[in-house]
BAKEKOL-47846 format. One line per 8 residues: their letters; for each residue x, y negated, z of C-alpha. Coordinates in pm, 1 decimal. Last residue first. Example, Ala and Ser with C-alpha at 12.3 -4.5 7.8 and 13.67 -1.06 7.14 Angstrom:
residues 2
SA) 1367.0/106.0/714.0  1230.0/450.0/780.0
***
This chain:
residues 151
SNIKPLFR) -2369.8/-631.6/690.3  -2102.7/-405.6/609.1  -1741.9/-511.5/694.7  -1548.2/-300.2/452.2  -1207.3/-171.2/591.5  -894.7/-310.1/430.7  -673.8/-208.7/142.9  -925.0/-126.6/-138.6
GVKEQYAK) -1263.3/-100.2/106.1  -1487.0/176.3/145.1  -1828.3/227.4/91.7  -1877.5/108.7/-291.9  -1557.5/289.8/-378.7  -1676.1/601.1/-241.4  -1971.5/579.1/-417.2  -1776.2/532.5/-727.3
YEKFKESL) -1514.4/813.0/-628.5  -1802.5/1084.6/-668.8  -1762.6/1193.8/-1003.9  -1382.8/1260.8/-900.7  -1142.4/1268.1/-1203.5  -1235.0/1009.0/-1412.2  -1293.6/794.1/-1111.7  -944.5/864.0/-1001.8
QEEEYISK) -790.9/767.1/-1292.9  -975.9/439.6/-1321.4  -891.7/423.1/-935.1  -518.5/435.6/-996.8  -536.8/156.2/-1277.5  -674.6/-79.7/-1010.5  -473.9/36.5/-728.3  -144.6/-27.4/-949.4
LYFWILLF) -294.8/-418.4/-1002.7  -346.0/-447.3/-623.3  1.7/-265.1/-529.0  188.8/-524.9/-756.1  8.1/-814.8/-611.1  60.9/-709.3/-258.1  420.9/-621.8/-369.5  466.0/-971.3/-541.3
VGILLKYT) 326.9/-1116.0/-177.9  581.3/-915.3/-8.6  856.0/-1027.9/-215.1  774.6/-1381.9/-112.1  750.7/-1264.0/255.5  1099.2/-1105.9/253.5  1242.9/-1439.2/86.4  1100.5/-1636.9/353.8
SYSNLAYG) 1253.7/-1426.6/635.3  1210.4/-1501.7/998.7  1306.1/-1133.5/1016.8  1036.3/-1054.5/1274.1  788.8/-1222.6/1023.2  952.3/-1021.2/737.1  896.1/-691.4/940.5  535.0/-773.7/967.2
FVFMLIGT) 482.4/-858.4/601.2  665.5/-551.9/451.6  545.8/-298.4/768.2  151.7/-447.1/702.8  192.6/-411.6/323.8  329.0/-36.7/347.9  42.7/57.4/568.7  -219.5/-103.5/351.6
YIPHRSFR) -31.0/74.2/52.2  -51.8/393.8/229.7  -398.9/317.0/357.1  -505.6/314.7/-30.2  -883.1/356.1/-7.6  -905.3/231.5/337.6  -1117.6/285.9/626.9  -1261.1/660.7/621.2
FFGHTLLV) -926.7/722.2/394.5  -728.1/674.2/705.5  -895.3/1001.4/850.5  -1148.8/1151.1/618.4  -1252.3/1050.2/267.5  -994.7/1251.0/61.5  -1084.5/1348.9/-304.5  -887.1/1638.6/-410.2
AKETPTPF) -585.2/1676.5/-655.2  -487.3/2017.2/-816.7  -390.4/1832.9/-1154.9  -209.0/1559.1/-960.4  -381.8/1202.6/-953.3  -278.0/919.5/-1174.7  -97.7/635.4/-996.3  226.7/811.0/-925.3
VSLNTKLE) 429.5/821.2/-614.6  250.6/1152.1/-538.8  96.5/1289.6/-257.5  -189.7/1528.7/-303.5  -19.3/1835.5/-150.4  -27.1/1695.1/206.2  -214.8/1356.9/167.1  -286.2/1365.5/539.2
FVTLVAII) 58.6/1361.4/620.1  182.4/1071.9/417.6  -119.9/903.3/570.6  46.3/952.3/945.5  359.4/778.6/779.2  191.3/498.5/631.7  -26.8/444.6/930.2  263.6/477.8/1163.6
LGIIAIGM) 456.8/234.4/956.5  186.3/-17.0/927.2  163.5/-35.8/1322.6  536.6/-51.6/1331.9  514.4/-375.9/1114.2  232.7/-515.2/1280.0  425.4/-505.9/1640.4  720.6/-633.9/1445.4
GLTAMYNP) 545.5/-908.0/1328.9  372.0/-1003.8/1639.3  744.8/-1036.4/1792.8  832.3/-1270.2/1518.2  530.5/-1459.6/1557.2  622.5/-1487.1/1951.8  923.3/-1634.4/1839.5  803.4/-1971.0/1685.4
IALPSFFD) 811.2/-1961.3/1314.7  1086.7/-2185.7/1126.9  1129.5/-1901.3/832.5  1517.5/-1865.3/766.7  1652.7/-2015.6/475.4  1656.9/-1809.3/156.8  1849.4/-1519.5/-15.5  1757.0/-1179.9/177.7
FTYAGFLL) 1801.7/-868.8/51.1  1654.5/-545.1/141.2  1303.9/-625.6/-8.2  1477.1/-653.0/-356.9  1488.2/-267.7/-337.3  1144.4/-227.7/-249.4  1045.9/-464.4/-541.7  1252.4/-238.8/-802.9
FQIFVFLY) 1100.8/52.1/-645.4  715.4/-59.8/-711.5  854.9/-192.9/-1082.5  958.9/159.5/-1129.2  648.5/315.4/-1003.9  410.2/104.8/-1190.5  620.7/151.2/-1511.5  631.1/529.4/-1471.1
DKTTKKM) 230.4/554.3/-1444.8  233.2/329.3/-1751.9  416.6/563.3/-1931.9  166.2/818.0/-1868.1  133.6/1117.2/-1645.9  -111.4/1375.6/-1739.2  -389.4/1472.8/-1543.5
***
């Protein structure tokens, strides 16, 4: 599928937010030390999820929301639990590291990144639904960022 201006805009703003995350402007968070330690654990788990998902994607990997021409729909591995496990891993890292750093600013950037990944995933899923007829059924079974709890 051909990349559009929207694809480039999503990626550009995403990387602006990543860049903004490297700074810290606000007063530190007043949280107990165990929360900072918990944050580091969440960050490490998120990093592991993101990295392992990159390996699962292989040639499907792209920073752009529009799938590549040769893309195949993955529904195994981390994709059994989340339709966007790289976003999940990145968000876990961002929020976990923000806690570990006692950083109000990094938490705020994390919120913006969560919103941006949500918007990007909506567009991405429109593209995936066009490319894969079975995507709608996959959406019904698997959560966007977190596993669905089926009752």
